[in-house]
TIMIKOL-145435 format. One line per 8 residues: number of its first residue (from 1); their letters; for each residue x, y, z of N, C-alpha, C. Coordinates in Angstrom, 3 decimals. Each point is the difference from the previous one (the first is absolute). Last residue first. Layout:
REM residues N
NUM	A	X:Y:Z:X:Y:Z:X:Y:Z; ...
This chain:
REM residues 75
75	XXXXXXXX	-56.463:76.949:-228.295:-0.552:0.940:0.175:-1.116:-0.546:0.836; 3.790:-2.292:-2.416:-1.061:0.154:-0.657:-1.415:0.770:0.512; 4.924:-0.242:1.628:-0.005:-0.334:-1.326:-1.146:0.211:-0.548; 0.386:1.004:4.541:1.152:0.763:-0.730:0.069:-0.430:-1.793; -2.902:-2.607:3.402:-0.361:1.386:-0.629:0.752:0.844:-0.566; 1.608:-4.244:0.942:-1.094:-0.468:-0.479:-0.731:1.564:-0.497; 3.260:-0.401:3.173:0.611:0.206:-0.954:-1.096:-0.236:-1.447; -1.500:0.408:4.929:0.767:1.204:-0.430:0.808:-0.169:-1.595
67	XXXXXXXX	-2.175:-3.558:1.873:-1.049:0.934:-0.050:0.556:1.252:-0.685; 2.361:-3.496:2.126:-0.345:-0.335:-1.742:-0.879:1.047:-0.313; 1.494:0.575:4.012:1.145:0.068:-0.751:-0.402:-0.368:-1.462; -2.903:-0.564:3.818:0.135:1.572:-0.343:1.232:0.160:-1.184; -2.821:-4.652:-0.150:1.136:0.787:1.118:0.364:1.090:-0.238; -4.718:-2.050:-1.177:1.186:-0.061:-0.590:1.011:0.683:1.001; -4.828:-2.903:1.272:0.695:1.348:-0.284:1.474:-0.008:-0.621; -3.963:-3.357:-0.226:1.014:-0.026:0.534:0.748:1.148:-0.076
59	XXXXXXXX	-4.186:-1.979:-1.665:-0.152:1.124:1.069:1.384:-0.120:0.766; 0.560:-0.880:-5.182:-1.561:-0.536:0.789:0.106:1.113:1.478; 3.294:0.332:-3.520:0.078:-0.614:1.009:-1.048:-0.633:0.936; 2.092:2.582:-4.753:-1.336:-0.746:0.397:0.317:-0.771:0.955; 3.412:2.806:-1.820:-1.048:0.513:0.980:-1.095:-0.630:0.192; 2.995:-1.393:-3.131:1.004:0.085:1.098:-0.744:0.702:1.216; -1.794:-0.631:-4.476:-0.101:-1.150:1.054:0.713:0.046:1.175; 0.379:3.401:-3.296:-1.622:-0.061:0.664:0.120:-1.163:0.915
51	XXXXXXXX	3.901:0.983:-2.539:0.026:0.826:0.827:-1.636:-0.029:0.769; 2.139:-4.557:-1.560:0.238:1.390:-0.736:-0.557:0.791:1.122; 0.555:-5.173:-1.124:0.555:0.641:0.818:0.161:1.499:-0.632; -2.067:-4.513:-1.144:-0.674:1.350:0.158:0.702:0.663:0.907; 0.641:-4.205:-4.070:-0.073:0.306:1.573:-0.602:1.640:0.084; 0.444:-2.807:-4.079:-0.784:-0.377:0.827:-0.092:0.706:1.690; 3.191:1.112:-3.714:-1.344:0.064:-0.551:-1.281:-0.959:1.021; 4.757:-1.760:0.570:0.184:1.449:-0.310:-1.681:-0.122:-0.790
43	XXXXXXXX	1.772:-3.844:2.263:-1.240:0.397:0.430:-0.021:1.980:-0.715; 3.686:-3.326:-1.135:-1.200:-0.611:-0.151:-1.243:0.715:0.511; 4.357:1.669:0.796:-0.523:-0.134:-1.151:-1.060:-0.443:-0.125; 0.484:1.558:4.698:0.863:-0.723:-0.660:-0.608:-0.050:-1.533; 0.434:4.041:3.344:-1.140:-0.772:-0.427:0.872:-1.117:-0.730; 2.000:3.797:1.801:-0.258:-0.889:1.263:-1.204:-0.953:-0.331; 2.005:3.253:-3.025:0.901:-0.534:0.373:-0.196:-0.978:1.490; -2.931:2.810:-1.759:0.304:-0.745:-1.290:1.217:-1.025:0.584
35	XXXXXXXX	-1.298:3.693:2.401:-0.931:-1.098:0.301:0.167:-0.859:-0.900; 2.123:4.259:1.362:0.688:-1.033:-0.307:-0.632:-1.401:-0.248; -1.610:4.390:1.566:0.897:0.490:-1.180:0.659:-1.173:-0.526; -3.258:-0.141:3.631:-0.582:0.567:-1.231:1.072:0.090:-1.078; 1.139:-1.998:4.068:-1.138:-0.613:-0.539:-0.522:0.718:-1.143; 3.405:1.798:2.274:0.544:-1.006:-0.761:-1.154:-0.866:-0.591; -1.101:3.721:2.719:0.784:0.403:-1.259:0.527:-1.254:-0.709; -1.894:-0.288:4.324:-1.152:-0.060:-1.351:0.540:0.466:-0.988
27	XXXXXXXX	3.157:-0.821:3.509:-0.704:-1.269:-0.526:-1.215:0.265:-1.133; 1.822:3.971:2.049:1.287:-0.643:-0.668:-0.828:-1.435:-0.678; -2.444:2.147:3.394:0.105:0.952:-1.388:0.678:-0.822:-0.976; 0.181:-1.748:4.256:-1.096:-0.320:-0.572:-0.174:0.550:-1.287; 3.547:1.334:2.647:0.104:-1.183:-0.646:-0.890:-0.453:-0.409; -0.822:4.166:1.978:1.221:0.219:-1.395:0.504:-1.665:-0.505; -2.777:0.566:4.054:-0.661:0.422:-1.042:0.983:-0.114:-1.489; 1.141:-3.200:4.251:-0.259:1.289:-0.452:-0.455:0.666:-1.266
19	XXXXXXXX	-1.646:-3.872:3.703:1.158:0.155:-1.257:-0.221:1.397:-0.309; -2.970:-1.545:3.107:1.073:0.308:0.414:1.067:0.257:-1.021; -4.564:-2.019:-0.553:0.286:1.376:0.214:1.299:0.669:0.507; -0.345:-4.893:-2.941:-0.046:0.806:1.566:0.126:1.386:0.027; -1.325:-2.820:-4.577:1.061:0.450:0.799:-0.484:0.645:1.290; -1.386:-3.430:-4.388:-0.359:1.092:1.098:0.966:0.166:0.764; -1.957:-1.480:-5.129:1.487:-0.228:1.037:-0.039:1.092:0.844; -3.632:-3.245:-3.034:0.393:1.395:0.571:1.077:-0.151:0.810
11	XXXXXXXX	-2.950:-2.679:-4.535:0.884:0.113:1.397:0.513:1.204:0.391; -4.037:-2.854:-3.064:0.750:1.147:0.267:1.142:0.092:1.121; -2.016:-3.426:-3.696:0.060:-0.022:1.409:0.785:1.477:0.375; -2.949:-3.175:-4.318:0.866:1.276:0.243:0.130:0.180:1.790; -1.159:-3.643:-4.086:0.121:0.211:1.019:0.603:1.205:0.415; -2.788:-3.140:-4.044:0.985:1.140:0.267:-0.005:-0.005:1.466; -2.340:-2.921:-4.302:0.342:0.103:1.342:1.247:1.202:-0.107; -4.056:-0.741:-3.572:1.368:0.506:0.408:0.257:-0.014:1.374
3	XXX	-4.098:-1.628:-3.853:0.346:-0.015:1.535:1.582:0.716:0.037; -2.931:0.901:-4.372:0.550:-0.992:0.723:0.410:0.211:1.149; -4.345:2.066:-2.615:1.461:0.260:0.675:0.760:-1.046:0.585
């Protein structure tokens, strides 16, 4: 197999616990519903902004508003 150089850097969007749940839920909605508008054209197909990746935060807990929105959409 030929070598392929790739770089993948996960990004986390952090919200202070004092941010209202409705604000964080609205942000999650934008990330889920408008992800194609947030990704530059040259990166289409290589980005990982999807419902599963939004909850893969390692040991960092989801903001309650993010968790509520995700569960409302995906159970």
